[in-house]
N, C-alpha and C positions, 0 to 999 in steps of 0.2 A: 522201412526207411529208404531202402534201395528203390523200391517201387515208387515211392513219393518222388524221389529225386529224378527218376526217369520220366515220369508224367507231368511233373510241375510245368515245363515249358509248353507243353501242349494245352493244358487247361488255361494257363496265364495268357498265351498268345491268343487263343480263340476268344477269351473274355475281351481282350482289347479290340479284336477284329470286329466281334459283335457290337461293341460300343461304337465303332465308327459307323456301323450301318444303323444302329438304333439310337445313337446319342448317349450322353452321359458318361462317356469315357474319359480317361486321363488327358487325352489330346483333344483340343477344342475343334474337332473336325467331324462332320457328319455328312453321309451320302448313302444312298441305296447301294446294295451290291451292284458290282459292275459299272459303277460310275466313280470318277475322281472327286474327292474332297480336297478343295484348295485353300491352303492357309494364305490369307491375304496380309498378314502381319507377322513379323518374327515373333517367336514364342517368348514369353517373359515368366516371372516367378508365379503368376497366377495358374500356370500350367503344372498340374501335379503328375508329371510323367518322369520316369527315370531317365536322368541324363539327356534331356533334349538338346539339340543344338540351337544356336541363335545367330547362324551365319547364312543358313539357306531357308528358302520357303518351302514347306513341305507340300506335296500332292500325294495323297494316299487313296488307295482303293481296296476295299474288301471284295475279292472276286470269287465267284462261285460258278464252276463249270458244269454243274450237275444238269443244266438245261442246254448245254452245247457250247462250243468254242466262242472265243471273243476275238475281235479285231482291235488291235492296238495301233493307234497313230501317234507318232512323235514328230514334233515340228523341227525345223531347222533352227538351232539355238545360236548360230553364228559364233561358234567356238565357246560360247559361255558353258561353264561346267555344270553338268547335270548328271544325275544318276537314278535310274529306276531299279530298285533293289527287289528281287522277288523272294519272298519268305514263305515257306510252306507251313502247314499247321503245327508242325513240330519245331518250328523256328529255324529250320535249316535254309540258308541262303543258297538257292538253286539256280539263279540266272541274274545277270546284270546287263542293263542296256544303258548306255550312256557315253560320255565323252572319252572315258578310258577304253572301254570294251568295244563300242560300235561306232564312235565319232559323234559328230553333232549334226549331221545332215538329216533331213526329213526321211522318214522311213515307216513302213508299215509291218506289223508282226502278227501272226496267227497264235493265240494262246489257247492251247488244247490239253485235254486230259493225257496222261502218260500213254494210255492205250489207244488213242485216237488213230483211226485208219481211213479217215475221209479225204476228200480232196483238199489241195492247198491252193488257194487263188494264186495266180501269177504275180510274182513280185514280192511275195510275203515270205518272211522267215518264220519257221515254227519254233515256238517255245513251249515245251511239254511240262506240265506241272505234276508233281508227284502226289499231290493231294487235291481233291476237287475244290476245296476252299483254300485260298491262300491271300497273302497281302502284298500289294505293290507299295513300296515306301519310296516315294521319290523326293528328291532334294534338288533345288535350283538355286545356284549361287547368287547372293545379293551383295552388291558393292555400295552399301550405304543407303540411307533413307531415300535419297533422290533417284535411286535405281528401281525402286519398287513398282512404278508403273510399267517399265520395260519388263520386269520379271512377270508381273501379272499377265502381260501379253503373251509371254513364253508359256506360262502355266495354262493359258486357255488353248493352246495348240495341242495339248494332249487330250486324247479321247479314247473311249472304249465303246464298242458297237457289237452286239451279237452278230455272229457270222450269218445267221439266218436273215437278219435285217440288212447287213451289208450286201447280200445277194438278192435283195428285193423282196424278201418274204416278210412275214408278220412277226412281231415280238414274241419270243417263247415265254412259256409260263414261268413263274418263279421257281428257282431252284430249291433244293432241299435245305441249304443253309447249314447252320450249326445246330445239332440236335440238343434238346433239353432232356435232362434226366427226369426219373420219376418223382413227382412233387411229394409223394408220401415219404421220402427219405428224410430222416431227421437231420438237423443242422450239423452235428459233428461228423456226418458221413456224407454230406452233400458234395464235398470235393471228390470223393471216391466215386460217387454216382456220376458225376460229370465226366470224370476220367473214363468210366465205363462206356458211356454212350459215344464219347469222342474217339476212343480206340477203335470201336466198331465201325465209325463213320470214316475214319481217316486211318486205315491200317498202316502200321510201320513197315520198314523194309524187312526182307527176308532175313537179313543178317541179324535182326533182333529177336530171333526165335526164342532165345534163352529168357528174354525179358518177358515175352509173352507167356512163357511157361510160368514165370514168377507171378505175373498178374492173375493167370489162371488159378493159381493156388489161393489167391486172395479174393476170388469171385468177380474180378474186374472184367473177365472176358464172357460172363454169363449173359445169355440172351434176355433172361428176365432179371430184374434187379434182386440181388440177395441182400440188399442193404435196407430194404423196407422193413423187414422183421428179421434183423440179423442175429446170428448166434452171439451171445454175450462176449464170449472169448474172442471171436473175430472182431466184433466191434471195438472192444478195448485195444486190441492189437493195432487195428487201423488208426485209431485216434492217437495212440502213442507213437506209431510209425510216422504219422504226419507231423506231429510235434518235433520228433528227432529230426525228421527231414528238413523242416523249416530252419531248425537250429544249425544244422550242417551247412545249409545254403548260405546263411548269414556268415558262417565262419569261412566259407570257400571264396566268397567275393573278395577277401583280402589276400587270398593265396593264388599267386600266379608265378610268372618267371621272377627269379631273383631280381630286386631293384637295382638300377644303376643310378647313382647320385639321388637316391630316393624315388626315382621314377620307375613305375612298372609299365613295361611295354606290353600291350595287348596284341601285338602283331598277329599272334597265332591262337588267340582264345576263341576265335570264330571259326576254327578248323574242324568243327564237330560233324560237319556234313561229310558222310563217308560213302554215299550211294547214289546220288542223283545230281548230274552236272550238265547244264544247259549253257546257252550263249553267255559269254562273259565270265564264266567261272573258270578256275584253273584246277583241272583234275590231275593232280600230281601229289607224290608222297610228301613233298615239302610243305603241302597245304592240308594235311590231314592229321588228325589225332588218331592213330592207328587203333589204339586200345579202346574198345567201345565203353568200357566202365569209366575211363578217364574222360573220354569224349562227352559222355552224357552227364557226368558230374559237372564238367566245365560248362556244358550247355545250360544246365539248371542255374548256375551262379551267373552266367552272362545274362540270362533272361531276367533274373532278379535285378541286376545292376545296370543293364545296358541293353534292354530289349530292342531287336531290330537293328543292331549295329552291323557295320559292314565287315567283310573280310579285310584283312591288313592290306592286301594289294589294292583295295579300293580307297580306303582310308585307315591310316594307323592311328589308334588312340593310345595316349600315354597318361597314366594316372599317377598322382602323387598325394600322399596323405602327410608325409613328414618332411621336416627341413633338413639342413645339411647335417644336423647333430642328431638325426633320428627321432626328433620330437614331433608329436602331432601338431599339424598346423592349426592355429587358433587365432580367431579374430581379434582377441584382446592384445595381440602382439603385432609387430610390423616385419615385414619380409620384402626381399628384393629378388627378382630373377634376371639375371644379366645374360643376354643372348649376344655372344660375341659376333655371330652371323645368323642371319635368319634361316629357319629350317628349310632344308633342300626338298622341295616339292615341285610337281609338275602342274598343280593347280593352285591351291592356296592353303594357308594354315591359320589356326586360331587357338587361343587359350581361354577357356571358359571356366567360370566360377560356379561351384555347386556346394550346397550344404551337406552336412553328414548328420544322420544316417540315410536321409531320404533321396539324397542326390538330385535336389530340385534346384533351379536357378535362384540366385540370392537378390532379394529385393534391395535396392540401394538408391541414394538420393539423385544419383546422376544418370539413372536408367542405363547403365552400362553392364553388360553381363559377359563381354568377351574383349580381348584385344587381339588383333590379327591383321592379315593382309588388307582387310577392308576398313580397318579403323583410321579415320583421318587424323591429321596433325600430330602424329606420334613425334617425340622428340628423340633424336638419335644423337649419340655421342661423336665427337670429332673422328674417332677411330672406326665409326660405322656401327658400333654396338648399340643395343636397345636394352634399357633397364626397365623392367615392369615392377611397379609397386603393388604389393598384394597386402591389403589391410582393411579393417572396417572403416576407419576414420580417414578423412582426406590427408594425403601426404603434404599438403600445401599447394597453394595456387600454381607455383612454378612447376610442379610435378603431376598435376592432375590429368594432364594429356596422356600420361603413361599409367594411370591408376586403374587398377582392376579390383573394385570394392569386393570385400570378403564378408561373410556373415560374422555376427557377433560371437558365435561359438566355433566349434570345430568345422573345418572346410576341406574340400578336395577339388583342386583344379583339374581339368582335363586339357591336354594338347591334342588337337586334331590335325593331322597331316593328310590332306586330300590329294589323291594321286601321288603318294609318296615316291620320291626320286630313287634311283638306283642305290644310292649310298644308304638310304633308310631301309630299302628292301633287303640289302646285303647285311644289315645289322651293324653298320660302321658309323651310325650317327647317334650320339648321346646328347641328351639335354643336361645343361648344367644343374647343379643343386639350387634349391631355394634357400637363401640364407636369411637368418633372422638378424634384424638390425635394430630392434628395440622391443 
């Protein structure tokens, strides 16, 4: 079970990265390795990806440095919020380029393997990657439907070019990509076989020696697959361990910091990166889960419920399952969230609706999936407060401007605070409870 928990993020992440390259994944984005895929429309309920946002346009690239470094160009976004989040094969966020970390001016970067010793062209900042395959998850702020053409132009300014081509040479051959396991392995053990080949291709940091020893006991570090014709006792152990690991992950996704007013703050849930920090990251004890066992259990739960989420200093995510009385939020009832003042952020905020247990966006008759900084025509009270109505049915024509439609069954909203302000970072800002009104 512990081995499954440890390896789950690696296998899941690389499955989604491969889907970006090959198509057919949870996100409706496809592009070859080392090219950006650009979402031209905001994501909706047709996207079966865990907890996607609906207030930025994604630009995503599966990167493979096994054929050499890449040159990344970012455009001048004229102060528009964007972030390029770099996620290694183990789901560790190891670099950030964007408004918070590097500003919004035009710039060029060299993306290189961790052991790169080659020359760096003048004017480029080096970003070293801990694994040869990694994902760039980019987000560009959208201020309503009329803003889409401008955002498309910004998206088109991001590019990736092989260093060899940038220097006038020919395109290098395709890289190794993500390995495939032995096809002779049966269905019950295929997950373990994929873990075996991925651990070999993307070795973990030296601090994980104890976990590697555990994997070795289970045959996961073997050069030739022991799962083609496994010992029956080992096969039974692996199948039961995977089942137990899956169950534990489902339990862990609801365990985090103690809720405040029903809200769980995930500010430090993405602090499981302990070993590799590049531009834009904060290498400090305050942003690390020092206990590796706890860090990796957290990493597995986060991969399941919020794959490719940002560190809290880039975007703070707050989740809520229950109302002010501790009861599960349910679309058969009516609720209100009254914000006496808007969230203190340096970029923007949004409250997005998701169903339970899949955490997908909720289909609704007005095609509204969030309320936030970019929502037009919100109605504020005379005292400046904002009341948001959370329910499946319309609250009435006079209140629909502030209506966030819920699913018919259980639901879980998420508050996103992009570039959280100092008050948020210091833990001094609490969201009010969601109150049932009918």
